[in-house]
DOFIFI-322524 format. One record per residue (C-alpha): residue number from 1; z, y, x. Coordinates in steps of 0.5 Angstrom, whole numbers. Example, Ala and Ser with C-alpha at 12.3 -4.5 7.8 and 13.67 -1.06 7.14 Angstrom:
BEGIN
   k     w     v     u
   1    16    -9    25
   2    14    -2    27
END
This chain:
BEGIN
   k     w     v     u
   1  -187    57  -289
   2  -188    57  -297
   3  -195    61  -298
   4  -198    62  -305
   5  -205    64  -306
   6  -207    68  -312
   7  -215    67  -314
   8  -220    67  -319
   9  -224    62  -316
  10  -223    55  -312
  11  -227    49  -312
  12  -230    46  -315
  13  -232    52  -318
  14  -236    57  -313
  15  -237    64  -316
  16  -238    66  -309
  17  -235    67  -302
  18  -228    68  -305
  19  -228    60  -307
  20  -230    59  -300
  21  -225    63  -297
  22  -219    60  -301
  23  -221    53  -300
  24  -221    54  -292
  25  -215    59  -292
  26  -211    53  -296
  27  -213    48  -292
  28  -212    52  -285
  29  -205    53  -287
  30  -204    46  -290
  31  -207    43  -283
  32  -201    47  -279
  33  -196    44  -284
  34  -194    50  -289
  35  -193    49  -296
  36  -199    52  -300
  37  -200    53  -307
  38  -206    56  -310
  39  -206    59  -317
  40  -213    60  -321
  41  -215    61  -328
  42  -219    56  -331
  43  -223    57  -337
  44  -225    50  -338
  45  -218    48  -338
  46  -216    44  -344
  47  -209    45  -344
  48  -205    51  -342
  49  -203    49  -335
  50  -205    44  -330
  51  -201    42  -323
  52  -204    37  -318
  53  -204    36  -311
  54  -210    35  -307
  55  -210    34  -300
  56  -203    37  -299
  57  -205    43  -303
  58  -202    44  -310
  59  -207    47  -314
  60  -204    50  -321
  61  -209    52  -326
  62  -208    56  -332
  63  -212    57  -338
  64  -213    65  -339
  65  -213    68  -346
  66  -206    64  -349
  67  -201    70  -348
  68  -200    76  -353
  69  -203    81  -348
  70  -210    79  -349
  71  -209    82  -356
  72  -208    89  -353
  73  -211    89  -346
  74  -218    88  -344
  75  -220    81  -341
  76  -219    83  -333
  77  -213    87  -334
  78  -210    82  -339
  79  -211    76  -334
  80  -208    80  -328
  81  -202    81  -333
  82  -202    73  -334
  83  -202    72  -327
  84  -196    76  -326
  85  -192    72  -332
  86  -194    65  -329
  87  -192    68  -322
  88  -185    70  -325
  89  -184    63  -328
  90  -185    59  -322
  91  -180    64  -318
  92  -175    63  -324
  93  -176    55  -323
  94  -177    54  -316
  95  -175    61  -312
  96  -180    66  -309
  97  -185    64  -304
  98  -184    67  -297
  99  -191    70  -298
 100  -196    71  -303
 101  -203    73  -302
 102  -208    75  -307
 103  -215    77  -307
 104  -217    85  -308
 105  -223    83  -313
 106  -222    85  -320
 107  -215    87  -318
 108  -211    81  -321
 109  -205    83  -317
 110  -204    90  -321
 111  -199    88  -325
 112  -195    84  -320
 113  -195    90  -315
 114  -194    95  -321
 115  -188    90  -323
 116  -185    90  -316
 117  -186    97  -315
 118  -182    99  -321
 119  -176    94  -318
 120  -177    88  -322
 121  -172    83  -322
 122  -174    77  -317
 123  -181    81  -314
 124  -178    87  -311
 125  -177    83  -304
 126  -183    79  -305
 127  -188    80  -299
 128  -195    81  -302
 129  -201    81  -298
 130  -208    83  -300
 131  -214    80  -297
 132  -220    84  -298
 133  -227    81  -300
 134  -230    87  -303
 135  -227    90  -309
 136  -231    91  -315
 137  -231    98  -315
 138  -235    98  -308
 139  -240    93  -311
 140  -241    97  -317
 141  -243   103  -313
 142  -248   100  -308
 143  -251    96  -314
 144  -253   102  -318
 145  -248   100  -324
 146  -245   105  -329
 147  -238   106  -325
 148  -235   110  -330
 149  -236   106  -336
 150  -230   102  -339
 151  -227    97  -337
 152  -231    97  -330
 153  -228   104  -328
 154  -221   102  -330
 155  -222    95  -326
 156  -223   100  -320
 157  -217   104  -321
 158  -213    97  -321
 159  -216    95  -315
 160  -215   101  -311
 161  -208   101  -313
 162  -207    94  -311
 163  -210    96  -304
 164  -205   102  -304
 165  -199    98  -306
 166  -199    92  -302
 167  -195    90  -297
 168  -200    89  -292
 169  -208    89  -293
 170  -212    84  -289
 171  -220    85  -288
 172  -225    80  -285
 173  -228    86  -282
 174  -228    93  -279
 175  -234    95  -283
 176  -230    94  -289
 177  -225    98  -287
 178  -229   104  -285
 179  -233   103  -292
 180  -226   103  -296
 181  -224   109  -292
 182  -229   113  -296
 183  -226   112  -302
 184  -219   111  -301
 185  -214   114  -296
 186  -212   108  -292
 187  -208   112  -286
 188  -201   110  -288
 189  -203   103  -290
 190  -201    96  -286
 191  -208    94  -285
 192  -210    88  -280
 193  -217    86  -278
 194  -218    78  -278
 195  -224    74  -279
 196  -224    69  -285
 197  -223    62  -283
 198  -229    57  -283
 199  -228    50  -281
 200  -233    49  -275
 201  -233    44  -269
 202  -233    45  -262
 203  -237    39  -261
 204  -244    42  -257
 205  -248    36  -261
 206  -251    40  -266
 207  -257    38  -271
 208  -263    38  -266
 209  -267    44  -267
 210  -274    41  -268
 211  -280    46  -270
 212  -283    41  -275
 213  -277    40  -279
 214  -275    47  -280
 215  -281    51  -284
 216  -277    55  -289
 217  -276    62  -289
 218  -270    63  -294
 219  -266    69  -298
 220  -260    66  -299
 221  -255    70  -304
 222  -255    73  -311
 223  -261    76  -314
 224  -258    83  -314
 225  -259    90  -312
 226  -253    90  -307
 227  -255    84  -304
 228  -262    88  -301
 229  -267    84  -305
 230  -271    90  -307
 231  -271    92  -300
 232  -273    85  -298
 233  -279    85  -303
 234  -281    92  -300
 235  -281    89  -293
 236  -285    83  -295
 237  -290    86  -299
 238  -292    90  -293
 239  -293    84  -289
 240  -297    80  -295
 241  -301    86  -296
 242  -303    86  -288
 243  -305    79  -288
 244  -298    76  -286
 245  -298    70  -290
 246  -290    68  -289
 247  -287    64  -295
 248  -281    66  -298
 249  -276    62  -301
 250  -270    65  -306
 251  -264    61  -307
 252  -259    64  -311
 253  -256    66  -318
 254  -259    72  -322
 255  -256    78  -324
 256  -257    84  -329
 257  -260    90  -326
 258  -257    96  -329
 259  -262   102  -328
 260  -268    97  -331
 261  -263    94  -336
 262  -266    87  -335
 263  -264    81  -330
 264  -266    82  -323
 265  -271    76  -324
 266  -275    78  -329
 267  -276    85  -326
 268  -278    82  -319
 269  -283    77  -323
 270  -286    82  -327
 271  -286    87  -321
 272  -289    82  -316
 273  -292    78  -320
 274  -298    77  -316
 275  -294    74  -310
 276  -291    69  -314
 277  -297    67  -317
 278  -300    66  -310
 279  -294    62  -308
 280  -292    67  -303
 281  -285    67  -306
 282  -281    62  -310
 283  -274    63  -313
 284  -270    56  -314
 285  -264    59  -317
 286  -257    57  -315
 287  -255    50  -312
 288  -249    47  -311
 289  -246    47  -304
 290  -248    39  -303
 291  -255    41  -304
 292  -255    47  -301
 293  -253    44  -294
 294  -258    39  -295
 295  -263    44  -296
 296  -261    49  -290
 297  -262    43  -285
 298  -270    45  -286
 299  -269    52  -286
 300  -272    56  -280
 301  -270    63  -281
 302  -265    66  -286
 303  -265    73  -288
 304  -259    77  -291
 305  -261    84  -292
 306  -255    86  -296
 307  -253    93  -297
 308  -246    92  -297
 309  -242    86  -295
 310  -235    85  -292
 311  -236    78  -289
 312  -242    74  -291
 313  -240    67  -291
 314  -247    66  -293
 315  -249    68  -285
 316  -243    63  -283
 317  -246    57  -287
 318  -253    59  -284
 319  -251    59  -277
 320  -246    53  -278
 321  -253    49  -280
 322  -257    52  -274
 323  -261    57  -278
 324  -263    63  -274
 325  -261    69  -278
 326  -264    76  -279
 327  -258    80  -282
 328  -258    88  -284
 329  -253    92  -280
 330  -249    94  -287
 331  -244    89  -287
 332  -238    85  -283
 333  -243    80  -281
 334  -246    85  -275
 335  -239    83  -272
 336  -241    76  -272
 337  -248    76  -270
 338  -249    78  -263
 339  -256    82  -263
 340  -261    78  -260
 341  -256    73  -257
 342  -254    69  -263
 343  -258    72  -269
 344  -262    79  -270
 345  -259    85  -273
 346  -264    90  -277
 347  -262    97  -280
 348  -265    99  -287
 349  -265   106  -284
 350  -271   104  -280
 351  -275    99  -284
 352  -280    98  -278
 353  -274    94  -275
 354  -274    89  -280
 355  -281    87  -279
 356  -280    87  -271
 357  -274    83  -272
 358  -277    78  -276
 359  -284    77  -272
 360  -280    76  -266
 361  -276    71  -269
 362  -282    67  -272
 363  -285    67  -264
 364  -279    64  -261
 365  -280    57  -258
 366  -276    51  -261
 367  -272    51  -254
 368  -270    59  -255
 369  -268    58  -262
 370  -264    52  -260
 371  -260    56  -255
 372  -259    62  -260
 373  -256    57  -265
 374  -251    54  -260
 375  -249    61  -258
 376  -248    62  -265
 377  -244    56  -266
 378  -240    58  -260
 379  -239    65  -263
 380  -237    62  -270
 381  -232    57  -267
 382  -229    63  -263
 383  -228    68  -269
 384  -227    63  -275
 385  -224    56  -273
 386  -218    55  -276
 387  -214    55  -270
 388  -217    62  -268
 389  -215    65  -275
 390  -209    62  -276
 391  -206    65  -269
 392  -207    72  -272
 393  -205    71  -279
 394  -199    67  -278
 395  -196    73  -274
 396  -198    78  -279
 397  -194    74  -284
 398  -188    72  -280
 399  -188    80  -279
 400  -188    81  -286
 401  -182    76  -288
 402  -178    79  -282
 403  -179    86  -284
 404  -176    89  -291
 405  -181    94  -294
 406  -176   100  -295
 407  -181   105  -297
 408  -178   110  -302
 409  -185   113  -303
 410  -189   110  -309
 411  -196   108  -307
 412  -200   113  -312
 413  -208   112  -312
 414  -209   119  -310
 415  -204   122  -306
 416  -202   129  -309
 417  -205   135  -305
 418  -199   139  -308
 419  -191   139  -306
 420  -186   141  -311
 421  -183   148  -309
 422  -176   147  -312
 423  -174   143  -306
 424  -173   150  -302
 425  -175   156  -305
 426  -172   155  -312
 427  -166   151  -310
 428  -161   157  -312
 429  -163   155  -320
 430  -159   149  -320
 431  -152   150  -319
 432  -146   144  -320
 433  -145   147  -327
 434  -152   146  -329
 435  -153   139  -326
 436  -148   134  -327
 437  -150   128  -322
 438  -152   121  -325
 439  -151   124  -332
 440  -157   123  -337
 441  -158   128  -342
 442  -162   126  -348
 443  -165   131  -353
 444  -167   130  -360
 445  -172   135  -363
 446  -170   135  -371
 447  -173   138  -376
 448  -172   135  -383
 449  -171   128  -381
 450  -165   126  -385
 451  -169   119  -387
 452  -169   117  -379
 453  -164   120  -375
 454  -159   115  -376
 455  -163   110  -373
 456  -165   114  -367
 457  -158   115  -366
 458  -156   108  -367
 459  -161   106  -362
 460  -158   111  -357
 461  -151   108  -358
 462  -154   101  -355
 463  -157   103  -349
 464  -154   100  -343
 465  -154   107  -338
 466  -146   109  -339
 467  -147   116  -337
 468  -150   120  -342
 469  -150   126  -347
 470  -154   126  -353
 471  -156   133  -356
 472  -159   134  -362
 473  -163   141  -363
 474  -164   143  -370
 475  -170   147  -371
 476  -169   151  -377
 477  -169   145  -382
 478  -169   147  -389
 479  -169   141  -393
 480  -162   140  -396
 481  -162   132  -395
 482  -163   133  -388
 483  -158   139  -387
 484  -153   134  -390
 485  -154   128  -386
 486  -154   133  -380
 487  -147   135  -382
 488  -145   128  -382
 489  -148   127  -375
 490  -144   133  -372
 491  -137   130  -375
 492  -139   122  -374
 493  -143   121  -368
 494  -142   123  -360
 495  -147   128  -360
 496  -148   136  -359
 497  -152   140  -364
 498  -155   146  -362
 499  -158   150  -368
 500  -164   155  -367
 501  -169   158  -372
 502  -175   154  -373
 503  -180   155  -367
 504  -184   148  -367
 505  -183   142  -363
 506  -184   145  -356
 507  -179   150  -357
 508  -174   145  -359
 509  -175   141  -353
 510  -174   147  -349
 511  -168   149  -352
 512  -165   142  -351
 513  -167   142  -344
 514  -164   149  -342
 515  -158   147  -345
 516  -157   140  -342
 517  -152   138  -336
 518  -155   132  -333
 519  -159   131  -327
 520  -164   127  -331
 521  -167   129  -338
 522  -170   124  -343
 523  -173   126  -350
 524  -174   122  -356
 525  -176   124  -363
 526  -172   124  -369
 527  -175   118  -372
 528  -177   114  -366
 529  -172   108  -362
 530  -171   106  -355
 531  -169    99  -352
 532  -162    99  -349
 533  -165    98  -342
 534  -170   103  -342
 535  -166   109  -339
 536  -162   105  -334
 537  -169   102  -331
 538  -172   109  -331
 539  -166   112  -327
 540  -166   107  -322
 541  -173   108  -321
 542  -172   116  -320
 543  -166   115  -315
 544  -171   110  -311
 545  -177   114  -310
 546  -177   121  -307
 547  -184   122  -310
 548  -183   120  -317
 549  -181   126  -322
 550  -181   122  -329
 551  -182   115  -332
 552  -185   112  -338
 553  -186   105  -341
 554  -191   102  -346
 555  -190   103  -353
 556  -189    99  -359
 557  -191   101  -366
 558  -187   100  -372
 559  -187   103  -379
 560  -193   104  -382
 561  -197   100  -377
 562  -195    95  -371
 563  -198    94  -365
 564  -197    95  -357
 565  -200   101  -353
 566  -200    99  -346
 567  -199   106  -342
 568  -201   107  -335
 569  -199   111  -329
 570  -201   118  -330
 571  -207   119  -325
 572  -213   124  -325
 573  -218   124  -326
 574  -217   119  -333
 575  -211   123  -334
 576  -215   129  -335
 577  -219   125  -340
 578  -214   122  -344
 579  -206   122  -344
 580  -204   115  -341
 581  -197   115  -343
 582  -192   116  -348
 583  -191   123  -346
 584  -186   124  -352
 585  -181   119  -350
 586  -181   120  -342
 587  -175   120  -337
 588  -175   126  -332
 589  -171   129  -326
 590  -169   135  -330
 591  -170   140  -324
 592  -178   138  -324
 593  -178   139  -332
 594  -175   146  -332
 595  -180   148  -326
 596  -186   145  -329
 597  -185   141  -335
 598  -183   146  -340
 599  -187   145  -347
 600  -192   151  -348
 601  -191   153  -355
 602  -198   155  -355
 603  -200   148  -356
 604  -198   149  -364
 605  -202   143  -367
 606  -199   138  -362
 607  -201   135  -355
 608  -195   140  -352
 609  -192   133  -349
 610  -199   131  -346
 611  -200   138  -343
 612  -193   138  -340
 613  -195   132  -336
 614  -202   135  -334
 615  -198   141  -331
 616  -193   137  -328
 617  -198   132  -324
 618  -202   138  -322
 619  -196   141  -319
 620  -194   135  -315
 621  -189   132  -320
 622  -192   125  -321
 623  -190   119  -326
 624  -189   112  -326
 625  -190   107  -332
 626  -185   101  -333
 627  -190    95  -336
 628  -185    94  -342
 629  -185    96  -349
 630  -178   100  -349
 631  -181   106  -353
 632  -181   104  -360
 633  -186   109  -364
 634  -185   110  -371
 635  -192   111  -375
 636  -191   115  -381
 637  -196   117  -386
 638  -194   124  -385
 639  -193   124  -378
 640  -195   130  -373
 641  -200   125  -370
 642  -203   123  -376
 643  -205   130  -378
 644  -210   130  -372
 645  -217   131  -374
 646  -223   133  -370
 647  -223   140  -370
 648  -215   141  -368
 649  -217   136  -362
 650  -223   140  -360
 651  -219   146  -360
 652  -213   143  -356
 653  -217   140  -351
 654  -221   146  -350
 655  -214   150  -349
 656  -211   145  -344
 657  -218   145  -340
 658  -217   153  -340
 659  -210   153  -338
 660  -211   148  -332
 661  -218   150  -330
 662  -217   149  -323
 663  -214   142  -324
 664  -220   140  -328
 665  -225   143  -323
 666  -222   139  -317
 667  -224   133  -321
 668  -230   136  -325
 669  -235   130  -323
 670  -231   125  -325
 671  -229   128  -332
 672  -236   129  -333
 673  -238   122  -331
 674  -232   119  -335
 675  -234   123  -342
 676  -242   121  -341
 677  -240   114  -340
 678  -235   113  -345
 679  -235   119  -350
 680  -230   124  -352
 681  -223   122  -350
 682  -220   123  -356
 683  -224   117  -359
 684  -220   112  -354
 685  -213   110  -351
 686  -214   104  -347
 687  -219   104  -341
 688  -219    96  -341
 689  -223    95  -347
 690  -231    95  -347
 691  -233   101  -352
 692  -239   101  -356
 693  -244   106  -355
 694  -243   113  -358
 695  -249   116  -362
 696  -250   123  -364
 697  -246   124  -371
 698  -250   129  -375
 699  -244   129  -381
 700  -237   131  -380
 701  -233   128  -385
 702  -231   121  -387
 703  -233   122  -395
 704  -240   124  -393
 705  -241   117  -389
 706  -242   112  -395
 707  -247   117  -399
 708  -251   120  -394
 709  -253   113  -390
 710  -259   110  -391
 711  -257   103  -392
 712  -264   100  -392
 713  -265   101  -384
 714  -263    95  -379
 715  -261   100  -374
 716  -253   102  -375
 717  -253   109  -376
 718  -249   114  -371
 719  -244   116  -377
 720  -242   109  -378
 721  -242   108  -371
 722  -236   113  -370
 723  -233   111  -376
 724  -233   103  -374
 725  -230   106  -367
 726  -224   110  -370
 727  -223   103  -374
 728  -223    99  -368
 729  -217   103  -365
 730  -213   101  -371
 731  -209    94  -369
 732  -209    92  -377
 733  -217    93  -377
 734  -218    89  -371
 735  -213    83  -373
 736  -217    83  -380
 737  -224    83  -376
 738  -221    77  -372
 739  -219    73  -379
 740  -226    75  -382
 741  -229    71  -376
 742  -224    65  -376
 743  -225    64  -383
 744  -232    64  -382
 745  -234    69  -387
 746  -240    71  -383
 747  -243    65  -385
 748  -244    68  -392
 749  -249    73  -389
END
């Protein structure tokens, strides 16, 4: 079997358990004769890509940051996109693997799975397995991190989608499945519980356990809140203050402690200074794997007090070296350790249980310790040996390769609680005369757009979808030139023109939709363009999925500005904070649009298309994005979007929230936290970037900024922060700033 493994960590780089897992998984499959390729990002790589074979494993390293996507996506999202492009390139060169396995952490399979689900060529039939380690969003929740702050929140959304969209999800423990089930609906997914592999020996001759050789008591892991380090110090402080002089050695890297806005090591060394100074606790930092294994041979007891852990390789490594382990019950390691037989399990819900288990372990005789170490060795071999894990895992992979996934349900992160009502109750609204099967009706609202309409029509005449009608809705144009061009269009283009009184963009779109004959409906403004394959692809997706009502794509700006806007599947709660897709250029099932998407004329200053999307999603009509810039948005100085200002945006957002108060109420907690973490939704349109902090703005207009600021202060005034943030949203400004640093102009200051 040809197996490809995608990861962010692989030896010699060890960031944590992911590297250990990938190393053992690759070697496990290779030892049973499979053809294994590991794809891993390596920032230290001097060239763009390197390929080498190590112990019958092909390791493909690539350098992140070398594709255009990094210009318009944050690092993690762009890395996911780069993974997908590299996989596509290798499939093109040598064919697809039998199965592709990827980690959940950071959602690096997001774009691979999104492309697969939108029927991307070469990916549709590729079985993709997601292996759970512990997704970042779950780590952040337990680490007291700001989970709603961009880009971390969006990384969590990417991870959630990967879990929902994978063909199979493999978890190393029941514990992790139970934890994830609190945040994601896993009931309809193919989930399997298979312990992670670890090369162990069935040889009974362990390193002899001698009390004189093993004196250290060690905490092995990152100094991190979710690793239980603060709980551990509280337990030990009580012991130390009561005269129990047990020395604790900390081995592991440092992390940032968000609630105190400092590193965890600094916080611990300040809060527990006396115990550090008395030598009761020492911190030795991170050790390389070889040094660590030498160190473990002198360790008597290892403590793993994690608040969450999927499958602790720390526990496995400690047990494999004959170390007695005391671990919390908050992790998959509770499924490895048999309490009192091969180690000890305590509960953070009962702090006294830690003290009793520790003292009990300290009192064990060398013979009893060696007996428990032997029990642990047998337990590890039974659960984690290559043979034991392989026999379980190969059955899953063979089942996937022999069973084609024929699901016609798109895997949205959050399933809709509402089903569209048209299927039965309002079926009589649509007769054969009103809806011609497979026909696409393209509606172009037109108001004094004579300078651009021919470009738009020419792009539509080039589209690959054959069954189409083009409807131009003249919304009371009064400019002579535009009227003359419209007359020419009626004579020379295969279009149907509908004339109406001026009523605004919303009424023009609605008029076109109500007069459309097609099963499918698309809107395109009279100055925008589309790629030839957009509609063909969109309709293919609409025909494939029964739970998808509209399709969008990435947006490419042209005209007065250039750039790419990466759009996203419109999912609440983020959808309720900011529009996530090219809502003026979508492709709909006409039935669903007529029932739930007709534009609201009350949105007279704009956002009528955004409000339409919210209304459709609220009513169970879901949308999907094709991650390609098929929609070409012309940027004009006098375009409607350029007329947005803080006043009308606040009015429109307020209007939308009033119209859909029930929908906003359902996600109130999430919307509240997203706004607190990132500022007003109108200030950003890309959740993959880290945003600068938003301060209080006391002056309202750009004209007042220069004259009102105190330019002598060392602090950045809040008014300037807001102005810089608005500039940062413009591709030209980011490009100019990048050039500023490339030319080293900052050295002038």
